[in-house]
C-alpha positions, 0 to 999 in steps of 0.5 A: 437102174438103167445100164450105162453105155461107155465108149472106150477110145484110145488116141495114139500119136507121135509127132513128125520128126520124133526120134526113133528111140522115142517111138520105140520106148512108147511102143514097149512101154505103152502101145504093145502092153495095152494091145496085149491086154486087149488081145486077152479081153475079147469081150471089150469092144473099143475104138482106136485112133493113131496118127499116120506117122505112128501107123507107118512106124508100126508097119515098118518096125513092128508088123505084128502090131498091125496084124493084131490090130487087123485081127481085132478089127476082123472079129469086130472088137476094134473100130479104127477112127480116122482123122488127119494124117499128120495130126494137124490142128484142123482149125488152123489149117485151110479146108483143102489141107484138112480134106487132104489130111483126112483122105490120106489117113482114110486111104492108109487105114483102108489099105491096112485094115479093110 
């Protein structure tokens, strides 16, 4: 039997204007516990996407989360996926806005992790 290749990717998002307590609850119950598990499993390679709003939250409220992401990126376990900064529905916005959204998130990701 041949090997199966499996791509493991997470998608994390919080909408603009969401309450701070919602961000914090999601961080404590989902984002942080998952990151703690992945830090303890160095053989697993994976991908992650997060909206710009969520990256901003991590940077401001939980900078250790950003440090852990950078650590996993630096050792080659994690690849960050780009997309629209504010998690837009790409099919419903003009091309100039699509490109601006992608460029904004690309710039932010490169600043933090590359």
